[in-house]
C-alpha positions as CSV (number, residue, x, y, z in Angstrom):
1,M,-23.2,-34.0,7.0
2,K,-22.9,-36.1,10.2
3,K,-20.4,-38.9,9.5
4,I,-19.4,-42.4,10.8
5,T,-16.3,-43.7,11.5
6,V,-16.1,-46.9,10.0
7,Q,-13.3,-50.1,9.9
8,I,-13.2,-53.6,8.3
9,A,-15.3,-56.2,10.0
10,T,-15.0,-58.9,7.5
11,L,-14.4,-59.8,4.1
12,V,-16.4,-63.1,2.4
13,P,-17.0,-64.3,-1.3
14,S,-20.5,-63.0,-2.1
15,E,-22.9,-65.2,-1.4
16,F,-25.3,-63.6,-4.7
17,Q,-22.7,-62.6,-6.9
18,Q,-19.9,-65.3,-8.2
19,G,-16.7,-63.5,-8.4
20,Y,-17.5,-60.6,-6.3
21,Y,-17.0,-60.2,-2.4
22,T,-19.2,-58.5,0.7
23,L,-17.1,-56.5,2.7
24,L,-18.6,-55.3,5.9
25,L,-18.0,-52.1,7.2
26,K,-18.8,-52.0,11.0
27,E,-18.9,-48.5,12.8
28,I,-16.2,-48.0,15.4
29,D,-18.6,-46.7,18.2
30,G,-21.8,-48.7,17.5
31,H,-23.2,-52.2,16.4
32,R,-24.3,-51.1,12.3
33,Q,-22.5,-52.7,9.7
34,L,-22.6,-51.6,6.1
35,P,-22.6,-54.4,3.4
36,I,-20.3,-53.8,0.3
37,I,-20.3,-55.8,-2.6
38,I,-16.6,-55.9,-4.3
39,N,-14.7,-57.1,-7.2
40,S,-11.8,-59.7,-6.5
41,I,-9.3,-57.1,-7.5
42,D,-9.9,-54.7,-5.1
43,A,-11.3,-57.7,-2.4
44,Q,-7.1,-59.4,-3.0
45,V,-5.5,-55.9,-2.1
46,I,-7.7,-55.2,0.7
47,S,-7.0,-58.6,1.7
48,Q,-3.8,-58.6,1.8
49,T,-3.3,-55.1,3.3
50,F,-5.3,-55.7,5.8
51,H,-3.5,-59.1,7.4
52,S,0.1,-57.6,6.9
53,D,2.5,-55.6,8.0
54,T,4.1,-55.0,5.2
55,P,2.0,-54.2,2.0
56,N,2.7,-55.9,-1.4
57,P,4.6,-53.1,-3.2
58,Q,3.4,-54.5,-6.5
59,N,-0.1,-54.5,-5.9
60,I,-2.4,-52.4,-8.5
61,Y,-2.8,-48.9,-5.9
62,T,0.9,-48.7,-5.4
63,P,1.3,-46.3,-8.2
64,F,-1.8,-43.9,-7.3
65,S,-0.5,-43.7,-3.4
66,T,3.3,-43.2,-5.0
67,L,1.7,-40.2,-6.9
68,I,-0.2,-38.7,-4.0
69,F,2.8,-38.6,-2.3
70,E,5.4,-37.4,-4.7
71,L,2.9,-34.8,-5.2
72,D,2.7,-33.8,-1.8
73,A,-0.4,-34.2,-1.0
74,Q,-2.2,-35.5,2.0
75,I,-5.0,-38.0,2.3
76,E,-7.1,-37.4,5.4
77,A,-10.1,-39.6,4.9
78,V,-12.4,-41.8,2.8
79,T,-15.9,-40.5,2.7
80,I,-18.9,-42.9,1.4
81,A,-21.1,-39.9,1.5
82,K,-24.1,-41.3,-1.0
83,V,-26.3,-44.3,-2.2
84,R,-27.8,-44.0,-5.0
85,D,-30.2,-47.3,-6.9
86,G,-27.6,-49.5,-4.7
87,I,-24.2,-47.2,-6.3
88,F,-21.9,-45.6,-4.1
89,S,-20.5,-41.7,-4.2
90,N,-17.3,-42.5,-2.0
91,Y,-14.4,-39.7,-2.4
92,L,-10.7,-39.5,-1.1
93,L,-10.3,-36.1,0.6
94,G,-7.4,-34.0,1.9
95,T,-5.1,-31.3,1.4
96,K,-2.9,-30.7,-2.0
97,A,0.7,-29.2,-1.3
98,D,-0.6,-25.5,-1.6
99,G,-3.3,-26.0,1.1
100,T,-6.2,-26.1,-0.9
101,N,-8.8,-29.1,-0.5
102,L,-9.0,-32.2,-2.7
103,S,-11.4,-34.1,-3.5
104,I,-11.1,-37.3,-5.9
105,E,-14.4,-39.7,-6.8
106,I,-13.5,-43.2,-6.7
107,R,-14.7,-46.4,-7.0
108,I,-15.6,-47.8,-3.8
109,G,-13.4,-51.2,-3.7
110,S,-10.5,-48.7,-5.0
111,A,-11.4,-46.0,-1.8
112,I,-11.1,-49.0,0.9
113,A,-8.3,-50.2,-0.7
114,L,-6.2,-46.9,-0.5
115,S,-7.6,-46.2,2.9
116,L,-5.6,-49.5,4.4
117,L,-2.4,-48.3,2.0
118,L,-2.8,-44.5,3.0
119,G,-3.0,-45.3,6.6
120,C,-6.8,-42.9,6.4
121,P,-9.6,-43.7,8.1
122,I,-13.4,-44.7,6.3
123,H,-15.6,-42.0,6.7
124,V,-20.0,-43.2,6.0
125,S,-22.6,-40.7,6.2
126,E,-25.4,-41.3,8.4
127,S,-28.1,-41.0,5.5
128,V,-25.7,-43.6,3.7
129,M,-25.6,-46.3,7.3
130,E,-29.5,-45.7,7.4
131,E,-30.2,-46.6,3.9
132,V,-28.3,-49.7,3.2
133,G,-27.0,-50.1,6.8
134,V,-27.5,-53.4,8.7
135,L,-27.5,-54.3,12.1
136,I,-26.5,-58.3,12.8
137,K,-28.4,-59.6,16.0
138,P,-26.6,-62.1,18.3
139,S,-28.8,-64.9,16.6
140,G,-26.9,-63.8,13.3
141,K,-30.0,-62.3,12.1
142,V,-29.4,-59.7,9.5
143,V,-32.0,-56.7,10.2
144,S,-31.8,-54.1,7.8
145,L,-31.6,-50.4,9.2
146,K,-34.8,-49.2,7.0
147,E,-36.9,-52.0,9.2
148,R,-36.3,-50.4,12.7
149,V,-38.7,-49.1,13.9
150,L,-38.1,-45.0,14.7
151,S,-39.1,-45.6,18.5
152,D,-36.1,-48.3,18.6
153,Y,-33.6,-45.4,17.8
154,S,-31.6,-43.8,20.7
155,I,-31.8,-40.1,21.3
156,E,-28.6,-39.2,19.6
157,E,-29.6,-41.2,16.8
158,L,-32.7,-39.7,16.4
159,E,-30.8,-36.5,16.8
160,N,-28.4,-37.4,13.8
161,L,-31.3,-38.7,11.4
162,L,-32.5,-35.2,12.1
163,E,-29.9,-33.2,10.8
164,D,-29.5,-35.4,7.5
165,I,-33.9,-35.1,6.6
166,I,-33.5,-31.5,7.7
167,A,-30.7,-31.1,5.1
168,Q,-33.3,-33.3,2.5
169,E,-35.7,-30.7,3.6
170,D,-38.3,-33.2,4.8
171,Y,-40.0,-31.2,6.9
172,K,-42.9,-33.6,7.7
173,K,-40.8,-36.5,8.7
174,A,-38.5,-33.9,10.5
175,C,-41.5,-32.7,12.6
176,A,-42.7,-36.3,13.4
177,I,-38.3,-36.8,14.6
178,R,-38.2,-34.2,16.2
179,D,-41.6,-35.3,18.4
180,L,-39.8,-38.2,19.0
181,I,-36.9,-36.9,20.3
182,E,-39.2,-34.9,23.0
183,Q,-40.7,-37.4,24.1
184,K,-37.5,-40.0,24.5
185,K,-35.8,-36.7,26.7
186,T,-39.5,-36.2,28.8
187,L,-39.3,-40.4,29.4
188,K,-35.3,-40.4,30.4
189,R,-36.1,-37.3,32.8
190,A,-38.9,-39.3,34.7
């Protein structure tokens, strides 16, 4: 699974759900963004942690991060792996004290808050970014990545998409993408 490293771009009150917030995660090496709706508790912790050099020791995630430290476990990343019907599947990934892999499924808001508290990167799978990601044009217009035409994708974006499509075993779509990659490479050489 191709992973994209993202960072927090902005956190604003949701226009669609009262008492909730929209968190935008922006890819570090690109222009795509992932909008996520989170509850007010997670938003408060994220905001306080993001805007402060010294996180509030009384936030609701401090006991969890202390437990991880006390168990001598290492959290290496937060991964947003899948999305289905608007629900994200997210994991804290790391290693236990004995060296075995650690994977803890966790709510999206909690995952982002803990990534800030623990100082670990946030990764998004290419398939999630393609499914629900957006581009915000200089005019401020928000464009869903699903609305993009495949010919607008770069060769690298197409190759990443091809990996995900093959993993989903959609070979008809994979052939079309492969052909487009070859066509773009031919045009680039000319």
